[in-house]
N, CA, C, O and the ligand as a Tripos MOL2 file, in Angstrom:
@<TRIPOS>MOLECULE
protein
  253   251    64     0     0
PROTEIN
NO_CHARGES

@<TRIPOS>ATOM
      1 N          -8.1690    2.8800   -3.5680 N.3       1 MET1
      2 CA         -7.2990    3.0410   -4.7410 C.3       1 MET1
      3 C          -6.1960    1.9850   -4.6870 C.2       1 MET1
      4 O          -5.5390    1.8060   -3.6620 O.2       1 MET1
      5 N          -6.0130    1.3100   -5.7770 N.am      2 LEU2
      6 CA         -5.0030    0.2600   -5.8380 C.3       2 LEU2
      7 C          -3.6050    0.8810   -5.8820 C.2       2 LEU2
      8 O          -3.3630    1.8790   -6.5600 O.2       2 LEU2
      9 N          -2.7140    0.2650   -5.1470 N.am      3 LYS3
     10 CA         -1.3360    0.7360   -5.1160 C.3       3 LYS3
     11 C          -0.4340   -0.4460   -5.4330 C.2       3 LYS3
     12 O          -0.6810   -1.5590   -4.9700 O.2       3 LYS3
     13 N           0.5880   -0.2170   -6.2030 N.am      4 CYS4
     14 CA          1.4840   -1.3010   -6.5730 C.3       4 CYS4
     15 C           2.2970   -1.7440   -5.3560 C.2       4 CYS4
     16 O           2.9460   -0.9100   -4.7240 O.2       4 CYS4
     17 N           2.2770   -3.0240   -5.0140 N.am      5 PRO5
     18 CA          3.0580   -3.4860   -3.8630 C.3       5 PRO5
     19 C           4.5610   -3.4560   -4.1150 C.2       5 PRO5
     20 O           5.3570   -3.4970   -3.1770 O.2       5 PRO5
     21 N           4.9330   -3.3870   -5.3530 N.am      6 ASN6
     22 CA          6.3500   -3.3940   -5.6890 C.3       6 ASN6
     23 C           6.9770   -2.0060   -5.5920 C.2       6 ASN6
     24 O           8.0270   -1.8370   -4.9720 O.2       6 ASN6
     25 N           6.3380   -1.0250   -6.1980 N.am      7 CYS7
     26 CA          6.9430    0.3120   -6.2600 C.3       7 CYS7
     27 C           6.0990    1.3740   -5.5780 C.2       7 CYS7
     28 O           6.4730    2.5470   -5.5550 O.2       7 CYS7
     29 N           4.9500    0.9670   -5.0160 N.am      8 GLN8
     30 CA          4.0490    1.8870   -4.3070 C.3       8 GLN8
     31 C           3.4210    2.9230   -5.2320 C.2       8 GLN8
     32 O           2.8020    3.8740   -4.7560 O.2       8 GLN8
     33 N           3.5690    2.7580   -6.5240 N.am      9 SER9
     34 CA          2.9800    3.7040   -7.4560 C.3       9 SER9
     35 C           1.4720    3.5230   -7.5110 C.2       9 SER9
     36 O           0.9500    2.4250   -7.3240 O.2       9 SER9
     37 N           0.7860    4.6330   -7.7740 N.am     10 LYS10
     38 CA         -0.6600    4.5490   -8.0010 C.3      10 LYS10
     39 C          -0.9910    4.6890   -9.4810 C.2      10 LYS10
     40 O          -2.1510    4.8540   -9.8590 O.2      10 LYS10
     41 N           0.0280    4.6230  -10.2970 N.am     11 ASP11
     42 CA         -0.1740    4.7380  -11.7350 C.3      11 ASP11
     43 C          -0.5220    3.3620  -12.3030 C.2      11 ASP11
     44 O           0.2730    2.7300  -12.9990 O.2      11 ASP11
     45 N          -1.7410    2.9220  -11.9800 N.am     12 ILE12
     46 CA         -2.1760    1.5650  -12.2780 C.3      12 ILE12
     47 C          -3.2420    1.6040  -13.3620 C.2      12 ILE12
     48 O          -4.2360    2.3190  -13.2340 O.2      12 ILE12
     49 N          -3.0420    0.8510  -14.4100 N.am     13 GLY13
     50 CA         -4.0300    0.7670  -15.4750 C.3      13 GLY13
     51 C          -4.8110   -0.5180  -15.3890 C.2      13 GLY13
     52 O          -4.2740   -1.5600  -15.0120 O.2      13 GLY13
     53 N          -6.0950   -0.4450  -15.7430 N.am     14 LYS14
     54 CA         -6.9380   -1.6330  -15.7150 C.3      14 LYS14
     55 C          -6.8480   -2.3350  -17.0540 C.2      14 LYS14
     56 O          -7.0600   -1.7120  -18.0950 O.2      14 LYS14
     57 N          -6.5370   -3.6250  -17.0450 N.am     15 ILE15
     58 CA         -6.4170   -4.3490  -18.3150 C.3      15 ILE15
     59 C          -7.4410   -5.4560  -18.4340 C.2      15 ILE15
     60 O          -7.5190   -6.1130  -19.4730 O.2      15 ILE15
     61 N          -8.2210   -5.6760  -17.4020 N.am     16 GLY16
     62 CA         -9.2510   -6.7070  -17.4810 C.3      16 GLY16
     63 C         -10.0070   -6.7530  -16.1730 C.2      16 GLY16
     64 O          -9.7800   -5.9370  -15.2800 O.2      16 GLY16
     65 N         -10.9180   -7.7260  -16.0650 N.am     17 ILE17
     66 CA        -11.6670   -7.8880  -14.8280 C.3      17 ILE17
     67 C         -10.6980   -8.3200  -13.7360 C.2      17 ILE17
     68 O         -10.0930   -9.3900  -13.8060 O.2      17 ILE17
     69 N         -10.5640   -7.4640  -12.7250 N.am     18 ASN18
     70 CA         -9.6520   -7.7200  -11.6080 C.3      18 ASN18
     71 C          -8.2040   -7.8670  -12.0550 C.2      18 ASN18
     72 O          -7.3990   -8.4930  -11.3640 O.2      18 ASN18
     73 N          -7.8730   -7.3020  -13.1920 N.am     19 GLN19
     74 CA         -6.4870   -7.3520  -13.6710 C.3      19 GLN19
     75 C          -5.9890   -5.9460  -13.9570 C.2      19 GLN19
     76 O          -6.6850   -5.1330  -14.5650 O.2      19 GLN19
     77 N          -4.7860   -5.6810  -13.5120 N.am     20 PHE20
     78 CA         -4.2460   -4.3350  -13.5850 C.3      20 PHE20
     79 C          -2.7850   -4.3910  -14.0050 C.2      20 PHE20
     80 O          -2.1390   -5.4380  -13.9580 O.2      20 PHE20
     81 N          -2.2900   -3.2380  -14.4150 N.am     21 TYR21
     82 CA         -0.9040   -3.1610  -14.8750 C.3      21 TYR21
     83 C          -0.2650   -1.9290  -14.2650 C.2      21 TYR21
     84 O          -0.8370   -0.8400  -14.3010 O.2      21 TYR21
     85 N           0.9160   -2.1030  -13.7080 N.am     22 CYS22
     86 CA          1.6340   -0.9660  -13.1490 C.3      22 CYS22
     87 C           2.4940   -0.3470  -14.2390 C.2      22 CYS22
     88 O           3.3930   -0.9900  -14.7810 O.2      22 CYS22
     89 N           2.2080    0.9060  -14.5510 N.am     23 TRP23
     90 CA          2.9450    1.6020  -15.6080 C.3      23 TRP23
     91 C           4.2980    2.0810  -15.1130 C.2      23 TRP23
     92 O           5.1340    2.5170  -15.9040 O.2      23 TRP23
     93 N           4.5120    2.0030  -13.8260 N.am     24 ASN24
     94 CA          5.7770    2.4790  -13.2840 C.3      24 ASN24
     95 C           6.8570    1.3970  -13.2970 C.2      24 ASN24
     96 O           7.9960    1.6470  -13.6910 O.2      24 ASN24
     97 N           6.4790    0.1790  -12.8580 N.am     25 CYS25
     98 CA          7.5000   -0.8830  -12.8160 C.3      25 CYS25
     99 C           7.1350   -2.0470  -13.7310 C.2      25 CYS25
    100 O           7.8200   -3.0700  -13.7470 O.2      25 CYS25
    101 N           6.0360   -1.8860  -14.5040 N.am     26 PHE26
    102 CA          5.6940   -2.8450  -15.5680 C.3      26 PHE26
    103 C           5.4450   -4.2600  -15.0610 C.2      26 PHE26
    104 O           5.9260   -5.2270  -15.6510 O.2      26 PHE26
    105 N           4.7060   -4.3810  -13.9870 N.am     27 ILE27
    106 CA          4.2670   -5.7010  -13.5700 C.3      27 ILE27
    107 C           2.7510   -5.7650  -13.6400 C.2      27 ILE27
    108 O           2.0610   -4.7460  -13.6030 O.2      27 ILE27
    109 N           2.2650   -6.9620  -13.7410 N.am     28 GLU28
    110 CA          0.8370   -7.1770  -13.7900 C.3      28 GLU28
    111 C           0.3200   -7.4920  -12.3950 C.2      28 GLU28
    112 O           0.9630   -8.2070  -11.6270 O.2      28 GLU28
    113 N          -0.8370   -6.9550  -12.0800 N.am     29 LEU29
    114 CA         -1.4510   -7.1830  -10.7800 C.3      29 LEU29
    115 C          -2.8280   -7.7810  -11.0020 C.2      29 LEU29
    116 O          -3.5640   -7.3480  -11.8890 O.2      29 LEU29
    117 N          -3.1720   -8.7640  -10.2050 N.am     30 SER30
    118 CA         -4.5410   -9.2580  -10.2590 C.3      30 SER30
    119 C          -5.0860   -9.3440   -8.8390 C.2      30 SER30
    120 O          -4.3670   -9.6390   -7.8840 O.2      30 SER30
    121 N          -6.3610   -9.0810   -8.7410 N.am     31 LEU31
    122 CA         -7.0090   -9.0340   -7.4410 C.3      31 LEU31
    123 C          -7.8250  -10.2900   -7.2380 C.2      31 LEU31
    124 O          -8.6250  -10.6690   -8.0930 O.2      31 LEU31
    125 N          -7.6220  -10.9310   -6.1090 N.am     32 SER32
    126 CA         -8.3870  -12.1210   -5.8100 C.3      32 SER32
    127 C          -8.6210  -12.1950   -4.3080 C.2      32 SER32
    128 O          -7.6730  -12.2460   -3.5240 O.2      32 SER32
    129 N          -9.8630  -12.2020   -3.9230 N.am     33 LYS33
    130 CA        -10.2450  -12.3020   -2.5150 C.3      33 LYS33
    131 C          -9.5330  -11.2690   -1.6470 C.2      33 LYS33
    132 O          -9.0950  -11.5770   -0.5390 O.2      33 LYS33
    133 N          -9.4210  -10.0460   -2.1540 N.am     34 GLY34
    134 CA         -8.8430   -8.9710   -1.3660 C.3      34 GLY34
    135 C          -7.3340   -8.9850   -1.2880 C.2      34 GLY34
    136 O          -6.7380   -8.2160   -0.5340 O.2      34 GLY34
    137 N          -6.7060   -9.8660   -2.0720 N.am     35 VAL35
    138 CA         -5.2480   -9.9230   -2.0780 C.3      35 VAL35
    139 C          -4.7620   -9.6260   -3.4960 C.2      35 VAL35
    140 O          -5.3370  -10.0870   -4.4820 O.2      35 VAL35
    141 N          -3.7000   -8.8530   -3.5650 N.am     36 ILE36
    142 CA         -3.1190   -8.5230   -4.8620 C.3      36 ILE36
    143 C          -2.0720   -9.5720   -5.2200 C.2      36 ILE36
    144 O          -1.1190   -9.7930   -4.4720 O.2      36 ILE36
    145 N          -2.2540  -10.2050   -6.3500 N.am     37 ASN37
    146 CA         -1.2390  -11.1260   -6.8570 C.3      37 ASN37
    147 C          -0.3950  -10.3820   -7.8950 C.2      37 ASN37
    148 O          -0.9190   -9.6180   -8.7050 O.2      37 ASN37
    149 N           0.8810  -10.6120   -7.8560 N.am     38 THR38
    150 CA          1.7880   -9.8710   -8.7310 C.3      38 THR38
    151 C           2.4700  -10.8210   -9.7140 C.2      38 THR38
    152 O           2.8640  -11.9330   -9.3620 O.2      38 THR38
    153 N           2.5950  -10.3600  -10.9290 N.am     39 HIS39
    154 CA          3.2010  -11.1740  -11.9770 C.3      39 HIS39
    155 C           4.1120  -10.3080  -12.8280 C.2      39 HIS39
    156 O           3.8250   -9.1410  -13.0950 O.2      39 HIS39
    157 N           5.1850  -10.8910  -13.2330 N.am     40 GLN40
    158 CA          6.0700  -10.2270  -14.1730 C.3      40 GLN40
    159 C           5.8960  -10.8740  -15.5360 C.2      40 GLN40
    160 O           5.8380  -12.0980  -15.6480 O.2      40 GLN40
    161 N           5.8150  -10.0520  -16.5650 N.am     41 VAL41
    162 CA          5.6980  -10.5860  -17.9090 C.3      41 VAL41
    163 C           7.1010  -10.7850  -18.4670 C.2      41 VAL41
    164 O           7.8680   -9.8350  -18.6170 O.2      41 VAL41
    165 N           7.4180  -12.0370  -18.7710 N.am     42 GLU42
    166 CA          8.7470  -12.3340  -19.3030 C.3      42 GLU42
    167 C           8.8240  -11.9580  -20.7780 C.2      42 GLU42
    168 O           7.8090  -11.6840  -21.4180 O.2      42 GLU42
    169 N          10.0350  -11.9510  -21.3000 N.am     43 GLU43
    170 CA         10.2170  -11.5530  -22.6930 C.3      43 GLU43
    171 C           9.4710  -12.4570  -23.6680 C.2      43 GLU43
    172 O           9.0680  -12.0220  -24.7460 O.2      43 GLU43
    173 N           9.2920  -13.7180  -23.2820 N.am     44 ASP44
    174 CA          8.5640  -14.6280  -24.1760 C.3      44 ASP44
    175 C           7.0590  -14.5840  -23.9410 C.2      44 ASP44
    176 O           6.3170  -15.3800  -24.5180 O.2      44 ASP44
    177 N           6.6030  -13.6630  -23.0990 N.am     45 GLY45
    178 CA          5.1690  -13.4750  -22.9170 C.3      45 GLY45
    179 C           4.5650  -14.2820  -21.7850 C.2      45 GLY45
    180 O           3.3790  -14.1320  -21.4900 O.2      45 GLY45
    181 N           5.3500  -15.1330  -21.1450 N.am     46 THR46
    182 CA          4.8000  -15.8910  -20.0340 C.3      46 THR46
    183 C           4.8300  -15.0390  -18.7620 C.2      46 THR46
    184 O           5.5870  -14.0740  -18.6550 O.2      46 THR46
    185 N           3.9960  -15.4180  -17.8200 N.am     47 LEU47
    186 CA          3.9130  -14.7080  -16.5600 C.3      47 LEU47
    187 C           4.6350  -15.5000  -15.4790 C.2      47 LEU47
    188 O           4.4660  -16.7140  -15.3700 O.2      47 LEU47
    189 N           5.4350  -14.8120  -14.6880 N.am     48 SER48
    190 CA          5.9960  -15.4720  -13.5180 C.3      48 SER48
    191 C           5.5530  -14.7200  -12.2730 C.2      48 SER48
    192 O           5.5020  -13.4900  -12.2580 O.2      48 SER48
    193 N           5.2400  -15.4640  -11.2500 N.am     49 SER49
    194 CA          4.7130  -14.8580  -10.0300 C.3      49 SER49
    195 C           5.8080  -14.1520   -9.2540 C.2      49 SER49
    196 O           6.9290  -14.6460   -9.1370 O.2      49 SER49
    197 N           5.4630  -12.9940   -8.7310 N.am     50 LEU50
    198 CA          6.3960  -12.2560   -7.8730 C.3      50 LEU50
    199 C           5.9300  -12.2630   -6.4260 C.2      50 LEU50
    200 O           6.4830  -11.5600   -5.5800 O.2      50 LEU50
    201 N           4.9150  -13.0560   -6.1520 N.am     51 ASP51
    202 CA          4.2920  -12.9950   -4.8310 C.3      51 ASP51
    203 C           5.2650  -13.3180   -3.7010 C.2      51 ASP51
    204 O           5.1040  -12.8350   -2.5800 O.2      51 ASP51
    205 N           6.2700  -14.1340   -3.9970 N.am     52 ASP52
    206 CA          7.2480  -14.4970   -2.9670 C.3      52 ASP52
    207 C           8.0320  -13.2950   -2.4520 C.2      52 ASP52
    208 O           8.6020  -13.3260   -1.3620 O.2      52 ASP52
    209 N           8.0480  -12.2370   -3.2570 N.am     53 LEU53
    210 CA          8.8320  -11.0660   -2.8750 C.3      53 LEU53
    211 C           8.1430  -10.2080   -1.8270 C.2      53 LEU53
    212 O           8.7580   -9.3190   -1.2370 O.2      53 LEU53
    213 N           6.8620  -10.4800   -1.5970 N.am     54 PHE54
    214 CA          6.0890   -9.5980   -0.7360 C.3      54 PHE54
    215 C           5.4660  -10.3660    0.4170 C.2      54 PHE54
    216 O           5.1010  -11.5350    0.2940 O.2      54 PHE54
    217 N           5.3600   -9.6830    1.5190 N.am     55 GLU55
    218 CA          4.6040  -10.2290    2.6360 C.3      55 GLU55
    219 C           3.1250  -10.1490    2.2960 C.2      55 GLU55
    220 O           2.6940   -9.3200    1.4940 O.2      55 GLU55
    221 N           2.3610  -11.0280    2.9250 N.am     56 GLU56
    222 CA          0.9450  -11.0230    2.5970 C.3      56 GLU56
    223 C           0.2820   -9.6940    2.9770 C.2      56 GLU56
    224 O          -0.6300   -9.2320    2.2920 O.2      56 GLU56
    225 N           0.7410   -9.0920    4.0620 N.am     57 ASN57
    226 CA          0.0990   -7.8250    4.4320 C.3      57 ASN57
    227 C           0.4440   -6.7000    3.4570 C.2      57 ASN57
    228 O          -0.2750   -5.7020    3.3930 O.2      57 ASN57
    229 N           1.5130   -6.8420    2.7110 N.am     58 GLU58
    230 CA          1.8310   -5.8540    1.6810 C.3      58 GLU58
    231 C           0.9280   -6.0210    0.4640 C.2      58 GLU58
    232 O           0.7270   -5.0950   -0.3220 O.2      58 GLU58
    233 N           0.3990   -7.2110    0.3380 N.am     59 ARG59
    234 CA         -0.3900   -7.4910   -0.8600 C.3      59 ARG59
    235 C          -1.8870   -7.3860   -0.5970 C.2      59 ARG59
    236 O          -2.7010   -7.5660   -1.5020 O.2      59 ARG59
    237 N          -2.2310   -7.0970    0.6280 N.am     60 ARG60
    238 CA         -3.6450   -7.0130    0.9270 C.3      60 ARG60
    239 C          -4.2150   -5.7310    0.3200 C.2      60 ARG60
    240 O          -3.6170   -4.6600    0.4210 O.2      60 ARG60
    241 N          -5.3400   -5.8590   -0.2870 N.am     61 TYR61
    242 CA         -5.9500   -4.7130   -0.9470 C.3      61 TYR61
    243 C          -7.0200   -4.1230   -0.0440 C.2      61 TYR61
    244 O          -8.0350   -4.7540    0.2540 O.2      61 TYR61
    245 N          -6.7610   -2.8900    0.3810 N.am     62 LEU62
    246 CA         -7.7320   -2.2060    1.2260 C.3      62 LEU62
    247 C          -8.4680   -1.1820    0.3770 C.2      62 LEU62
    248 O          -7.8770   -0.2130   -0.1000 O.2      62 LEU62
    249 N          -9.7160   -1.3960    0.2010 N.am     63 SER63
    250 CA        -10.4900   -0.4900   -0.6380 C.3      63 SER63
    251 C         -10.9620    0.7250    0.1600 C.2      63 SER63
    252 O         -11.6330    1.6010   -0.3880 O.2      63 SER63
    253 ZN          4.7980   -0.9100   -9.6800 Zn       64 ZN64
@<TRIPOS>BOND
     1     1     2 1
     2     2     3 1
     3     3     4 2
     4     3     5 am
     5     5     6 1
     6     6     7 1
     7     7     8 2
     8     7     9 am
     9     9    10 1
    10    10    11 1
    11    11    12 2
    12    11    13 am
    13    13    14 1
    14    14    15 1
    15    15    16 2
    16    15    17 am
    17    17    18 1
    18    18    19 1
    19    19    20 2
    20    19    21 am
    21    21    22 1
    22    22    23 1
    23    23    24 2
    24    23    25 am
    25    25    26 1
    26    26    27 1
    27    27    28 2
    28    27    29 am
    29    29    30 1
    30    30    31 1
    31    31    32 2
    32    31    33 am
    33    33    34 1
    34    34    35 1
    35    35    36 2
    36    35    37 am
    37    37    38 1
    38    38    39 1
    39    39    40 2
    40    39    41 am
    41    41    42 1
    42    42    43 1
    43    43    44 2
    44    43    45 am
    45    45    46 1
    46    46    47 1
    47    47    48 2
    48    47    49 am
    49    49    50 1
    50    50    51 1
    51    51    52 2
    52    51    53 am
    53    53    54 1
    54    54    55 1
    55    55    56 2
    56    55    57 am
    57    57    58 1
    58    58    59 1
    59    59    60 2
    60    59    61 am
    61    61    62 1
    62    62    63 1
    63    63    64 2
    64    63    65 am
    65    65    66 1
    66    66    67 1
    67    67    68 2
    68    67    69 am
    69    69    70 1
    70    70    71 1
    71    71    72 2
    72    71    73 am
    73    73    74 1
    74    74    75 1
    75    75    76 2
    76    75    77 am
    77    77    78 1
    78    78    79 1
    79    79    80 2
    80    79    81 am
    81    81    82 1
    82    82    83 1
    83    83    84 2
    84    83    85 am
    85    85    86 1
    86    86    87 1
    87    87    88 2
    88    87    89 am
    89    89    90 1
    90    90    91 1
    91    91    92 2
    92    91    93 am
    93    93    94 1
    94    94    95 1
    95    95    96 2
    96    95    97 am
    97    97    98 1
    98    98    99 1
    99    99   100 2
   100    99   101 am
   101   101   102 1
   102   102   103 1
   103   103   104 2
   104   103   105 am
   105   105   106 1
   106   106   107 1
   107   107   108 2
   108   107   109 am
   109   109   110 1
   110   110   111 1
   111   111   112 2
   112   111   113 am
   113   113   114 1
   114   114   115 1
   115   115   116 2
   116   115   117 am
   117   117   118 1
   118   118   119 1
   119   119   120 2
   120   119   121 am
   121   121   122 1
   122   122   123 1
   123   123   124 2
   124   123   125 am
   125   125   126 1
   126   126   127 1
   127   127   128 2
   128   127   129 am
   129   129   130 1
   130   130   131 1
   131   131   132 2
   132   131   133 am
   133   133   134 1
   134   134   135 1
   135   135   136 2
   136   135   137 am
   137   137   138 1
   138   138   139 1
   139   139   140 2
   140   139   141 am
   141   141   142 1
   142   142   143 1
   143   143   144 2
   144   143   145 am
   145   145   146 1
   146   146   147 1
   147   147   148 2
   148   147   149 am
   149   149   150 1
   150   150   151 1
   151   151   152 2
   152   151   153 am
   153   153   154 1
   154   154   155 1
   155   155   156 2
   156   155   157 am
   157   157   158 1
   158   158   159 1
   159   159   160 2
   160   159   161 am
   161   161   162 1
   162   162   163 1
   163   163   164 2
   164   163   165 am
   165   165   166 1
   166   166   167 1
   167   167   168 2
   168   167   169 am
   169   169   170 1
   170   170   171 1
   171   171   172 2
   172   171   173 am
   173   173   174 1
   174   174   175 1
   175   175   176 2
   176   175   177 am
   177   177   178 1
   178   178   179 1
   179   179   180 2
   180   179   181 am
   181   181   182 1
   182   182   183 1
   183   183   184 2
   184   183   185 am
   185   185   186 1
   186   186   187 1
   187   187   188 2
   188   187   189 am
   189   189   190 1
   190   190   191 1
   191   191   192 2
   192   191   193 am
   193   193   194 1
   194   194   195 1
   195   195   196 2
   196   195   197 am
   197   197   198 1
   198   198   199 1
   199   199   200 2
   200   199   201 am
   201   201   202 1
   202   202   203 1
   203   203   204 2
   204   203   205 am
   205   205   206 1
   206   206   207 1
   207   207   208 2
   208   207   209 am
   209   209   210 1
   210   210   211 1
   211   211   212 2
   212   211   213 am
   213   213   214 1
   214   214   215 1
   215   215   216 2
   216   215   217 am
   217   217   218 1
   218   218   219 1
   219   219   220 2
   220   219   221 am
   221   221   222 1
   222   222   223 1
   223   223   224 2
   224   223   225 am
   225   225   226 1
   226   226   227 1
   227   227   228 2
   228   227   229 am
   229   229   230 1
   230   230   231 1
   231   231   232 2
   232   231   233 am
   233   233   234 1
   234   234   235 1
   235   235   236 2
   236   235   237 am
   237   237   238 1
   238   238   239 1
   239   239   240 2
   240   239   241 am
   241   241   242 1
   242   242   243 1
   243   243   244 2
   244   243   245 am
   245   245   246 1
   246   246   247 1
   247   247   248 2
   248   247   249 am
   249   249   250 1
   250   250   251 1
   251   251   252 2
@<TRIPOS>SUBSTRUCTURE
     1 MET1         2 RESIDUE 1 A MET
     2 LEU2         6 RESIDUE 1 A LEU
     3 LYS3        10 RESIDUE 1 A LYS
     4 CYS4        14 RESIDUE 1 A CYS
     5 PRO5        18 RESIDUE 1 A PRO
     6 ASN6        22 RESIDUE 1 A ASN
     7 CYS7        26 RESIDUE 1 A CYS
     8 GLN8        30 RESIDUE 1 A GLN
     9 SER9        34 RESIDUE 1 A SER
    10 LYS10       38 RESIDUE 1 A LYS
    11 ASP11       42 RESIDUE 1 A ASP
    12 ILE12       46 RESIDUE 1 A ILE
    13 GLY13       50 RESIDUE 1 A GLY
    14 LYS14       54 RESIDUE 1 A LYS
    15 ILE15       58 RESIDUE 1 A ILE
    16 GLY16       62 RESIDUE 1 A GLY
    17 ILE17       66 RESIDUE 1 A ILE
    18 ASN18       70 RESIDUE 1 A ASN
    19 GLN19       74 RESIDUE 1 A GLN
    20 PHE20       78 RESIDUE 1 A PHE
    21 TYR21       82 RESIDUE 1 A TYR
    22 CYS22       86 RESIDUE 1 A CYS
    23 TRP23       90 RESIDUE 1 A TRP
    24 ASN24       94 RESIDUE 1 A ASN
    25 CYS25       98 RESIDUE 1 A CYS
    26 PHE26      102 RESIDUE 1 A PHE
    27 ILE27      106 RESIDUE 1 A ILE
    28 GLU28      110 RESIDUE 1 A GLU
    29 LEU29      114 RESIDUE 1 A LEU
    30 SER30      118 RESIDUE 1 A SER
    31 LEU31      122 RESIDUE 1 A LEU
    32 SER32      126 RESIDUE 1 A SER
    33 LYS33      130 RESIDUE 1 A LYS
    34 GLY34      134 RESIDUE 1 A GLY
    35 VAL35      138 RESIDUE 1 A VAL
    36 ILE36      142 RESIDUE 1 A ILE
    37 ASN37      146 RESIDUE 1 A ASN
    38 THR38      150 RESIDUE 1 A THR
    39 HIS39      154 RESIDUE 1 A HIS
    40 GLN40      158 RESIDUE 1 A GLN
    41 VAL41      162 RESIDUE 1 A VAL
    42 GLU42      166 RESIDUE 1 A GLU
    43 GLU43      170 RESIDUE 1 A GLU
    44 ASP44      174 RESIDUE 1 A ASP
    45 GLY45      178 RESIDUE 1 A GLY
    46 THR46      182 RESIDUE 1 A THR
    47 LEU47      186 RESIDUE 1 A LEU
    48 SER48      190 RESIDUE 1 A SER
    49 SER49      194 RESIDUE 1 A SER
    50 LEU50      198 RESIDUE 1 A LEU
    51 ASP51      202 RESIDUE 1 A ASP
    52 ASP52      206 RESIDUE 1 A ASP
    53 LEU53      210 RESIDUE 1 A LEU
    54 PHE54      214 RESIDUE 1 A PHE
    55 GLU55      218 RESIDUE 1 A GLU
    56 GLU56      222 RESIDUE 1 A GLU
    57 ASN57      226 RESIDUE 1 A ASN
    58 GLU58      230 RESIDUE 1 A GLU
    59 ARG59      234 RESIDUE 1 A ARG
    60 ARG60      238 RESIDUE 1 A ARG
    61 TYR61      242 RESIDUE 1 A TYR
    62 LEU62      246 RESIDUE 1 A LEU
    63 SER63      250 RESIDUE 1 A SER
    64 ZN64       253 GROUP 0 **** ****
């Protein structure tokens, strides 16, 4: 089960192939090679990466 690396919520919605959205803290998550990449959607609709905020082991996706 996917868990948000930012808020630890499991309230994750699927928005595309390997793309997810956290309904708790409103960030976008994408899965690539077993690692969760995190993005924040800015007001103008662009995505900025939040990956710098997390250690790699926090972003690892364990199925
Ligand atoms: Zn979250």
